[in-house]
C-alpha positions as CSV (number, residue, x, y, z in Angstrom):
1,M,0.0,0.0,-0.1
2,K,2.7,2.4,0.9
3,K,4.5,1.7,-2.5
4,S,1.4,2.2,-4.4
5,F,1.0,5.7,-2.6
6,I,4.6,6.9,-3.1
7,I,4.2,5.7,-7.0
8,I,1.1,7.8,-7.4
9,A,2.7,10.7,-5.3
10,V,5.9,10.6,-7.7
11,I,3.7,10.5,-10.7
12,G,1.3,13.3,-9.5
13,F,4.4,15.4,-8.8
14,A,5.9,14.7,-12.2
15,V,2.8,15.5,-14.0
16,A,2.4,18.9,-11.8
17,C,6.0,19.9,-12.9
18,N,5.6,19.3,-16.6
19,T,2.1,21.0,-16.6
20,A,3.8,24.1,-14.7
21,K,6.6,24.4,-17.4
22,K,4.2,24.4,-20.4
23,A,1.9,26.9,-18.6
24,T,4.6,29.4,-18.2
25,V,5.4,29.6,-22.0
26,T,4.0,33.1,-22.7
27,E,0.8,34.2,-20.9
28,T,1.3,37.7,-21.7
29,T,-1.9,39.1,-23.1
30,A,-1.8,42.8,-24.5
31,I,-3.8,45.4,-22.8
32,P,-4.4,49.1,-23.6
33,T,-1.6,50.1,-21.4
34,D,0.9,47.9,-23.4
35,I,0.2,49.5,-26.6
36,E,0.4,52.9,-25.1
37,R,3.8,52.3,-23.9
38,G,4.8,50.6,-27.2
39,Q,3.6,53.7,-29.1
40,K,6.0,55.9,-27.0
41,L,8.7,53.6,-28.0
42,Y,7.6,53.0,-31.5
43,P,5.4,56.0,-32.8
44,G,2.6,54.4,-34.9
45,Y,2.9,51.1,-33.4
46,T,-0.5,49.4,-33.5
47,L,-2.3,46.6,-31.4
48,A,-2.4,44.3,-34.6
49,E,1.6,44.6,-34.8
50,L,2.1,43.9,-31.0
51,N,-0.3,40.9,-31.3
52,E,1.6,39.7,-34.6
53,G,4.9,40.0,-33.0
54,K,3.5,38.0,-30.1
55,S,2.1,35.2,-32.5
56,L,5.6,35.1,-34.2
57,Y,7.5,35.1,-31.0
58,D,5.4,32.1,-29.8
59,A,5.5,30.3,-33.2
60,K,9.1,30.9,-34.6
61,C,11.2,31.1,-31.4
62,S,9.5,28.0,-29.8
63,T,10.7,25.8,-32.4
64,C,14.1,25.9,-30.9
65,H,13.9,26.6,-27.4
66,D,11.6,27.3,-24.4
67,L,10.1,30.6,-24.4
68,V,11.1,33.3,-22.0
69,K,8.5,35.7,-20.5
70,P,9.4,39.2,-22.0
71,A,9.5,40.8,-18.6
72,N,12.3,38.4,-17.7
73,E,14.8,40.4,-19.7
74,T,15.4,44.2,-20.3
75,P,14.7,46.0,-23.5
76,E,18.5,46.2,-23.9
77,S,18.9,42.6,-23.5
78,W,16.3,41.8,-26.1
79,K,18.0,44.2,-28.6
80,R,21.0,42.1,-28.3
81,I,19.2,38.7,-28.1
82,V,16.8,38.9,-30.9
83,P,19.4,39.6,-33.8
84,K,21.5,36.7,-32.6
85,M,18.7,34.4,-32.4
86,S,17.3,35.6,-35.8
87,E,20.8,34.9,-37.3
88,I,21.0,31.4,-35.8
89,S,17.5,30.7,-37.2
90,N,18.4,31.6,-40.6
91,K,21.4,29.6,-40.7
92,D,19.4,26.6,-39.3
93,S,17.0,26.8,-42.3
94,K,14.2,28.1,-40.0
95,P,14.1,31.8,-41.5
96,I,12.8,34.7,-39.8
97,S,12.5,37.5,-42.3
98,P,13.8,41.0,-41.4
99,K,10.1,42.1,-40.8
100,E,9.3,39.2,-38.6
101,E,12.4,39.9,-36.5
102,N,11.3,43.7,-36.2
103,L,7.8,42.5,-34.9
104,I,9.2,40.1,-32.4
105,L,11.7,42.5,-31.3
106,K,9.1,45.4,-30.7
107,Y,6.6,43.0,-28.8
108,L,9.5,41.9,-26.7
109,V,10.7,45.3,-25.8
110,T,7.3,46.7,-25.4
111,M,6.2,43.7,-22.9
112,S,9.4,44.0,-21.0
113,S,9.3,47.9,-20.5
114,K,6.6,47.7,-17.8
């Protein structure tokens, strides 16, 4: 009986840990203050561009690694990281166009500037 309980507890713990990891991918949802902040950084920046940047970040960047919450890095860090990652992705035949790179960068900088 004790062995069964221990096995169930270990399995439950493993499932809980695995679920938590997936839940932290990018739970960031844009709100009006986000786009206002983005427009201060990038005049003319739209909610559609912010959402497209998030979609691209989720789709493109997750093909190679786990995603980092935008607020876990500074805007300056993202400005260094994104071009390097884009270059690596393009070398690995997982192309990110200059427009996509720009949208991803603007999304990450905007969402890290809270």
